[in-house]
BATI-683482 format. One record per residue: residue in one letter; x, y, z of N, C-alpha, C in turn. Coordinates in pm, whole numbers, plus 32768, in hexadecimal, padded with zeros to 4 digits. Example, Ala and Ser with C-alpha at 12.3 -4.5 7.8 and 13.67 -1.06 7.14 Angstrom:
BEGIN
A85277DC7830C84CE7E3E830C85287EB6830C
S85057F1F82C485577F9682CA850A80038313
***
This chain:
BEGIN
MF22CE4438061F1E5E4087FF2F15DE3D88021
IF0F7E3EE7FCFF06FE3C67FF0F056E33B7FB7
PF029E2DD800AF012E2577FD7EF9FE2547F74
VEFABE2037F0EEF41E1F37EABEEFEE16E7EC6
SEE7BE16F7EBDEE2FE0F67EDAEDB3E0F17E83
TED7CE07C7E74ED00E06F7E2AEC88E07F7E86
REC9DE0857F08EC2FE09A7F65EBFAE1267F56
QEB7BE1387F6DEB39E1B77F55EB62E2227FB9
SEB72E2038036EB86E26B809BEC05E25680EA
IEC75E25380A8ECF5E24980EDED1CE2D5811C
FED56E2DE8192ED79E36181C5EDF8E35B8216
LEE38E3CE8225EEA7E3DF8281EE7AE44382EA
HEE85E41E8368EE5CE47683D5EEAEE4F483D9
GEE6FE56383FFEEB1E5E48406EEE2E6088490
IEEE9E5A784EFEF13E5CB8576EF64E55A85B5
NEFCBE58285FEF013E52B865BF006E56A86E4
IEFE3E51B8746EFDBE54D87CFF05FE523880F
DF0BFE5818813F145E5618843F149E54D88DA
KF10CE5A68924F10AE59F89B6F081E5CE89E8
PF01BE57689E5EF98E5A28A14EF96E5B48AAB
IEF54E61B8AD5EF44E6338B64EEB2E61C8B8A
LEE59E64D8B34EDCAE6418B50ED80E62E8ACD
EED2BE5C88AC9ECD7E5B58A53EC4FE5818A7E
FEBEAE59A8A2AEB63E56A8A40EB43E50489D5
AEAFDE49989F9EAE0E4318997EA4DE40C8992
DE9F9E45489D8E970E42389DFE905E48E89C8
LE922E4F28975E8BCE5558956E87EE53788CE
AE7FBE53D88C9E7B3E521884CE7D3E58C87E5
VE7E0E5608767E800E5BA86F8E781E5D586A8
DE775E64D8675E706E671861EE70CE61685A2
PE6A1E5CB8584E6A6E56E8513E6BAE5B3848B
TE69FE6348483E6B2E67C8404E738E6C483FD
AE789E6BB8465E809E703846BE86EE6CA8409
EE8C5E72283D3E938E6FC8381E9B4E71D83D3
IE9F7E6B68408EA69E6CA8460EADBE671842F
NEB54E6A8842DEBC9E65D8402EC2AE64D8477
AEC75E5E18476ECDAE5CA84DEED39E64184E2
GED51E6758559EDA8E6E9856AED5FE76E8561
SECDEE76A8543EC91E7E68538EC5DE81385BF
PEC58E89785D3EC1EE8CC864FEB88E8B18656
VEB5AE89086CEEACCE87786E5EA9DE8C8875D
REA1AE8D68767E9DCE91887D9E95EE8C987FD
VE926E8E88870E8A8E8AB8897E83CE9158880
DE7DAE8F2882DE76EE950880FE720E96E888E
PE710E9EE88B4E6CDEA0F8932E639E9ED8933
TE5FAE9E188C0E56BE9C288BAE553E92C88BF
SE598E8E18868E57FE851885EE5D6E7FD88BC
GE64AE83588E4E6A7E7E88936E6F8E78488E6
LE6EFE789885FE736E72C8808E7BAE76987DA
VE81CE71387BDE89CE7408788E889E76686F6
VE8BDE7DD86D1E8B5E8108648E93BE84B8621
AE94EE861859FE9C8E8A3856EE9C2E9388592
VEA37E97485A1EA3FEA0385BDEA35EA4E8538
TE9D7EAAC8532E9C7EAFE84B9E9BBEB9284DA
TE9C8EBB68557E9C0EC42857FEA2BEC5E85E7
NEA39ECDB860BEA9DED0A866AEA6BECF186F9
VEA71EC738725EA3AEC4A87A7EA9FEBF987F7
KEA7FEBDF8874EAD1EB8B88CBEAD9EAFE8891
IEB51EAC7888FEB6BEA438858EB66E9DA88C8
AEB2BE96688ABEB29E8F9890DEBA6E8A48902
GEBDAE8918887EC50E83E8874EC64E81C87E2
LECBAE7B787C9ECD6E7878741EC9FE6FA8731
SEC59E6E486C3EC20E66186A7EC8CE5F88692
KEC76E58186C9ECD1E51186B3ECA2E4B98641
SEC2AE4D2860EEBEEE47A85AAEBB5E4C98536
NEB8EE48084CFEB4DE4BA845AEAB9E49B845C
KEA6BE4FF8437E9DBE4EF8421E9BAE54A83AC
NE9CDE5158334E9BDE56982BDE988E5148249
VE984E54E81D2E94DE507815FE9A5E4938130
YEA23E48F815BEA7FE427812FEA83E3B0818F
VEA7CE3CC820FEA7EE3628273EA3CE39582F2
DE9E9E33F832FE9A3E36583A9E9C3E3008415
EEA20E324846BEA48E2C984D8E9E9E2D1854E
TE990E3338551E938E34385C4E8B6E2F585B9
FE885E2E5853FE808E29C852EE81AE21884E5
GE897E1EC84D2E8B2E16484A8E8B5E1468414
SE8C1E1A983BCE8CBE188832EE957E15B830A
FE9B5E1638369EA3DE1348354EA68E0F183D5
GEA8EE07583CEEAB9E0308447EA43E00B849F
AEA5EDFFB851FE9F8DFCD857BE9DCE03285E8
YE9EBE0B085CAE9D9E1178631E946E11F8657
GE8F8E16C860DE868E1698618E828E19C8697
SE872E1E186EFE838E20E876CE7EAE290875F
GE803E2DB86F3E7C4E35E86E5E806E3C7873C
KE87AE3A58773E8C2E40187CAE94AE423878E
LE97FE49687B2E9FDE4C5877AEA61E4DF87E9
AEAD7E4A887DBEB43E4C2883BEB8FE53E880F
FEBB2E5938870EC03E6078850EC62E62788C1
VECD4E660889CED3DE68488FCED28E7148928
VED36E72E89A9ED23E7B489E0EDA8E7F58A03
KEE05E7A68A37EE88E7D98A5DEEF3E7728A37
GEF67E7A58A10EFD5E74B89EFF02CE7868982
IF08AE7358954F0DFE75C88E4F0AFE70C886C
CF088E7548802F04EE716878CF09CE73D870F
TF09BE6E686AEF0D1E703862AF061E6EE85C7
VF043E7568579EFDBE74A8513F018E7588489
REFDBE714842CEFFEE71F839EEF7AE7168353
HEF7CE72E82D4EF01E7278286EED3E695827A
NEE51E6848269EE16E5FF8253EE14E5E381BE
YEE2AE565819AEE24E53B810EEDC2E4C78103
FED67E4D280A5ED03E46B808DED05E4467FF9
IECD5E3D07FDAECBFE3A87F4FEC28E39F7F3E
NEBF3E3F07EE4EB62E3F27ED2EB34E37D7E7A
SEAB2E3777E63EA79E3067E18EAA9E3007D87
AEAD9E3717D52EB0EE3737CCAEBA2E34F7CC6
GEBDEE3367D39EC6AE3117D41ECC9E3877D48
AEC94E3FF7D54ECE8E4777D5CED0FE4937DED
IED88E4C57E00EDB6E4EB7E86ED7EE5747EA7
VED42E57F7F1DED08E5FC7F4DED55E6277FC9
TED83E6A37FCBEDC8E6DA8040ED68E732808E
VED5CE7188111ED0BE76B8168ED6BE7A881CE
KED7BE82B81CAEDDDE86F8220EDB0E87482B1
TEE12E86F830CEDF7E880839AEE2CE90683CD
FEE90E93D8387EEC4E9C183ADEEDBEA148330
DEEE0EA968343EEF4EAF382D4EF87EAF182AB
DEFA4EAAB823FF030EA9C8214F062EB1381C2
TF011EB7D81BAF041EBF88179F082EC5681DE
QF074EC38825FF0ADEC8A82C9F13CEC5F82E8
TF189ECB98323F210EC998353F208EC8E83EB
YF232EC1D8420F228EC0284AFF2B0EC0F84F2
AF2AEEC358571F329EC4285BFF315EBFB8645
PF37EEBBA8678F373EB7986FBF342EBDA8767
MF2E8EBAA87B9F2A9EBEE882AF246EC5A8801
AF227EC658781F1C0ECC28754F137EC858773
PF0D6ECD88799F050ECA287B7F00AEC728739
LEFB2EC0F874DEF62EBD786E1EECEEBEB86FE
YEE82EC008694EDF2EC16869CEDAEEBBA8636
VED2AEBC6862BECDEEB7C85C7EC8EEBE38577
DEC9EEBDF84F2EC58EC41849FEBC8EC158483
GEB7FEC68843AEAF3EC4E841EEAD9EBD783C6
NEB42EB9F8389EB34EB268339EB5CEAA98387
GEB7DEABB8407EBA4EA498459EC36EA22844C
LEC87EA77840BED16EA5A83FCED66EA97846F
IEDCBEA52849BEE28EA8784FFEE7BEAF284B9
TEE8DEB6484FCEED4EBD584C1EF1BEC25852C
NEF73EC7E8502EFAFECDD8561EF77ED69854E
DEF0CED758502EEC8EDF484EAEE7AEE1B8568
NEEA8EE8485ADEE69EEAA862DEDE5EEF1861D
TEDB2EEFC85A3ED29EF2E858DECC6EED485D6
FECEDEE5885EBEC95EDF48627ECBCEDD986B9
AECD7EE438703ED0CEE39878BECADEDF487ED
NEC2CEDEF87D0EBCEEDA98829EBDFED128823
SEC26ECE387BEEC33EC5387A9ECC2EC2387C1
IECFFEC50882EED89EC2A884EED93EB92885A
LEDFBEB59881FEE0BEAC9881CEE87EA9B8868
GEEF6EAE6885BEF72EABE889BEFE6EB0E8865
YF05EEAD08869F0D9EB148842F131EAB787F0
VF16DEAEE8787F1C2EAA1872CF23EEA6D8774
LF260E9F0875BF2E0E9B78786F33CE9A8870E
VF30CE96086A7F35BE949862FF30AE97685B7
KF342E9D4856AF2FAEA0A84F7F306E9AC847F
PF2A3E9B18426F2ABE95E83AEF317E991834F
TF353E9358304F3B6E957829EF38FE90F821D
TF3D4E92D81B2F3B7E8E68135F3DDE8538140
AF440E8328192F46AE7A881A5F40CE75D8203
NF3D0E7A38262F377E76682C5F2FDE7BF82D5
VF296E7A38287F21EE7F78289F1C3E7CB82FB
AF1F1E7E58374F1A5E7C583EDF1BBE8368450
LF159E85084A2F15EE8BA8506F152E87A858F
QF1BAE88985E3F1B6E852866BF1A0E8C486CB
FF148E8B0872CF128E91C878AF0F6E8E6880F
VF0F8E9418870F0BEE92688F3F02AE94988E8
LEFD3E8E988FAEF43E8FE88F6EF14E91F8982
DEECCE98D8991EE9DE9B78A15EE14E9F78A09
CEDADE9A489FAED24E9D789EBECE4E9F08A72
***
């Protein structure tokens, strides 16, 4: 169940870091980037800033925070973060689910972290598609992310996997 609130930017995070092995917490994020918790990120080779993945490229990791139109944990519009940096996990066991936000009109907005139209199987490889969604579509083989541990079901719409960027 999604909590209802009168606050403008309430959200549910799209990632649990079950067993982190390696994570980075001090790379500057592109101030114009739209990144959601649990979304794949990369480091832009020109600017050196963390950005969302939108092409078939090498992945740096999964974002632990939100930096989007609903809540910005990196530049301080929500809470006391404000460092301009984004933490992301590079290796470990992660569980991702979709992000839920309440916009300024009070409507619930779902932002997907994985392609829920695909059928996943344990130990199947995972990639990142051109929209930044985690998928098992091997068309995006340059963007290998890891391997499925627990597939999503209608009762538990979450994807658990071994992250190995």
